[in-house]
C-alpha positions in Angstrom: 0.0 0.0 0.0 1.4 3.4 -1.0 1.6 6.3 1.5 -1.3 8.0 -0.2 -3.4 4.9 -0.1 -2.5 4.3 3.5 -3.4 7.9 4.4 -6.8 7.6 2.6 -7.5 4.3 4.4 -6.8 5.9 7.8 -9.0 8.8 6.9 -11.9 6.6 6.0 -11.4 4.5 9.1 -11.5 7.5 11.4 -14.3 9.1 9.5 -16.4 6.0 10.1 -15.4 6.0 13.8 -16.6 9.6 14.2 -19.9 8.7 12.5 -20.4 5.7 14.7 -19.5 7.9 17.7 -22.7 9.8 17.3 -24.7 6.7 18.2 -26.2 6.3 21.7 -24.4 2.9 22.1 -21.0 4.3 21.4 -21.6 7.5 23.5 -22.5 5.3 26.4 -19.1 3.4 26.1 -17.3 6.8 25.9 -19.0 8.1 29.0 -18.0 4.9 30.9 -14.4 4.9 29.7 -13.5 8.5 29.4 -16.2 10.4 31.3 -17.1 12.4 28.3 -19.5 12.4 25.3 -17.6 14.3 22.6 -17.3 11.3 20.3 -13.5 11.1 20.8 -11.3 8.3 19.6 -8.3 8.7 21.9 -7.8 7.2 25.4 -7.7 10.6 27.1 -10.0 10.6 30.1 -11.5 13.6 31.7 -8.9 13.4 34.5 -6.1 13.3 32.0 -7.5 16.3 30.1 -7.4 18.3 33.4 -3.8 17.2 33.8 -2.9 18.3 30.3 -4.4 21.7 30.9 -2.1 22.1 33.9 1.0 20.8 32.1 0.4 23.3 29.3 -0.5 26.2 31.5 -3.7 26.9 29.6 -5.5 30.1 30.5 -7.3 32.9 28.7 -5.2 34.4 25.9 -3.2 31.2 25.3 -3.4 29.9 21.7 -3.7 26.1 21.7 -3.3 23.9 18.6 -4.7 20.3 18.7 -3.4 18.1 15.9 -5.6 15.1 15.1 -8.4 16.9 17.0 -11.3 14.8 15.4 -14.6 15.6 17.0 -13.0 18.0 19.5 -12.0 15.9 22.5 -10.1 17.2 24.4 -9.4 20.6 22.8 -13.0 21.9 23.1 -13.2 20.8 26.7 -9.8 22.4 27.4 -11.0 25.7 25.9 -14.2 25.6 27.8 -12.5 24.9 31.2 -9.5 27.2 30.9 -10.7 30.0 28.6 -7.9 29.5 26.1 -8.4 29.8 22.3 -8.3 26.5 20.4 -7.6 25.6 16.8 -8.5 22.1 15.8 -6.7 20.4 12.9 -7.6 17.0 11.3 -8.3 15.4 8.0 -11.6 13.5 8.4 -14.1 16.3 7.7 -16.9 14.6 9.6 -15.0 14.7 12.9 -14.4 18.5 12.5 -18.1 19.0 11.6 -19.1 17.3 14.9 -16.6 19.5 16.7 -18.0 22.7 15.1 -21.5 21.7 16.1 -20.4 21.2 19.7 -18.6 24.5 19.8 -21.7 26.3 18.5 -24.0 24.5 21.0 -21.7 25.6 23.8 -21.3 29.2 22.4 -17.6 28.8 21.9 -17.4 29.4 18.2 -15.6 32.8 18.8 -12.7 31.0 20.6 -12.6 27.7 18.7 -12.1 27.1 15.0 -11.5 23.9 13.0 -9.3 23.6 9.9 -9.1 20.6 7.5 -5.4 20.0 7.3 -2.7 17.3 7.5 -0.6 17.4 10.7 2.5 16.9 8.6 1.7 20.0 6.5 0.2 22.6 8.9 -1.2 25.7 7.2 0.1 28.2 9.8 3.0 30.6 10.0 6.0 29.9 12.2 5.5 30.6 15.9 1.7 30.8 15.7 0.8 28.9 18.9 1.6 29.0 22.6 0.6 25.4 23.3 0.2 22.3 21.3 -1.4 18.9 22.0 -2.3 15.6 20.4 -3.9 12.6 22.0 -2.8 9.1 20.8 -2.2 10.5 17.3 1.4 9.7 16.5 0.7 6.0 17.1 -1.9 6.1 14.3 0.3 7.9 11.8 3.3 6.8 9.8 4.8 10.4 9.4 5.7 10.8 13.0 8.8 12.9 12.5 7.1 15.2 10.0 4.3 15.9 12.5 6.8 16.7 15.3 8.8 19.0 12.9 5.6 20.8 11.9 4.5 21.2 15.5 8.0 22.7 16.2 7.8 25.1 13.3 4.4 26.6 14.4 5.4 26.6 18.1 6.0 30.1 19.5 8.8 31.2 21.8 8.4 29.3 25.1 5.6 27.1 23.7 4.9 23.7 25.3 3.6 20.6 23.7 1.9 17.7 25.5 0.9 14.5 23.9 -0.1 10.9 24.8 1.1 8.0 22.7 1.0 4.2 22.7 4.2 2.4 21.8 5.9 -1.0 22.0 7.9 -1.5 25.2 11.7 -1.2 24.8 14.0 -4.2 24.4 11.4 -6.6 23.1 12.2 -9.8 21.4 11.3 -10.0 17.7 8.3 -12.1 18.6 7.2 -9.8 21.4 7.5 -6.7 19.2 5.4 -8.4 16.5 2.7 -9.1 19.0 2.8 -5.5 20.3 2.5 -4.1 16.7 -0.4 -6.5 15.9 -2.2 -5.6 19.2 -1.8 -1.8 19.0 -3.1 1.1 16.9 -2.5 1.0 13.1 1.0 2.6 13.2 2.1 1.9 16.7 5.6 0.7 15.6 8.2 3.5 15.9 11.8 3.7 14.7 13.2 5.0 18.0 12.1 6.1 21.5 9.9 9.1 21.4 12.3 11.1 23.5 14.9 10.6 20.8 12.4 11.7 18.1 11.6 14.8 20.1 15.3 15.7 20.3 15.7 15.1 16.6 13.0 17.6 15.8 14.3 20.3 18.1 12.1 19.7 21.1 13.4 19.3 24.7 11.6 16.8 26.9 10.5 18.3 30.2 8.4 15.4 31.6 7.7 11.8 30.7 4.8 10.3 32.5 3.9 6.6 32.3 0.2 6.2 32.2 0.1 2.5 31.2 -1.8 1.6 34.4 -4.5 4.1 33.6 -4.6 2.8 30.0 -5.1 -0.8 31.2 -8.0 0.3 33.4 -9.6 2.1 30.4 -9.2 -1.0 28.2 -10.8 -3.2 30.8 -13.7 -0.7 31.3 -14.2 -0.5 27.6 -14.4 -4.3 27.3 -16.9 -4.4 30.1 -19.0 -1.7 28.4 -18.8 -3.6 25.0 -20.1 -6.8 26.7 -22.8 -4.8 28.6 -24.0 -3.1 25.4 -23.8 -6.2 23.2 -27.3 -6.1 21.8 -27.2 -2.4 20.8 -23.7 -2.8 19.4 -24.6 -5.8 17.3 -27.5 -3.8 15.9 -25.1 -0.9 15.1 -22.1 -2.8 13.9 -23.3 -6.3 13.0 -22.3 -9.5 14.7 -19.0 -10.0 12.9 -17.6 -6.6 13.6 -18.8 -6.8 17.2 -16.9 -10.0 17.7 -13.8 -8.6 15.9 -13.8 -5.5 18.1 -14.1 -7.6 21.3 -11.4 -9.9 20.2 -9.1 -7.0 19.3 -9.6 -5.4 22.7 -8.8 -8.7 24.5 -5.6 -8.8 22.4 -4.6 -5.3 23.4 -5.3 -6.1 27.1 -3.1 -9.2 26.9 -0.3 -7.2 25.2 -0.4 -4.5 27.9 -0.6 -7.1 30.7 2.5 -8.9 29.3 4.5 -5.7 29.2 4.5 -5.4 25.4 2.7 -2.2 25.0 2.8 1.0 27.1 1.2 4.4 27.0 3.0 7.6 28.0 2.5 11.4 28.2 5.3 13.5 27.0 5.7 17.2 27.8 8.3 19.2 25.8 9.2 22.7 25.0 11.1 24.4 22.2 14.8 23.7 22.4 16.5 27.1 21.8 
């Protein structure tokens, strides 16, 4: 599959996820797992969103860019809670449309705008933002370095970036890494540790927070919610897809339990 075909396949996959996320059955799962109902596709819980706001120092007047923002979680929530201005960037149009609807419903359209754009080719001038975030985005994209470089380019003086990411654990055997890659998001494999990728793209790591335990709890809660909502989900997805999703979630849980996958939050600032 070429890069263009791969990108289009990912766009279609996430577009469908955002459409499905409108359904009562999927919103109920989201509320149980994340404590929200934005139709988000990351593993960022409400508590984690509060933590990100603190790590980034969000407040009125701060310009926040969320890459891979989808339907607006957590950027719309961050803007609502802190008073910052938010720009949401993503490629699936349907996700951004949902975000715009939410912003209008909450009377935040003056402080929040959505732009259809590729995170590896951001349509902004250098130094445009005071803070940047992305939630479990890099593990779903092949162009990880390009996204980090573009984030660095549009980061203003003193800007911070906070992001969560799922990755294979270090020093795995060939077999263990294969299982990790098969059990994780579509592009979970990474050429080097994310701390090294940040250094290579002129970011300086300030904090590195292991949230694998919280991730495991969210996985288990989601599996329980999938089983509890079986009838409604089969009606929405069909029996085959329901079984596939449940099987995949069991596989991810096993990989995390075996120490093959981990989830971390990185906080970085511009390396002068």
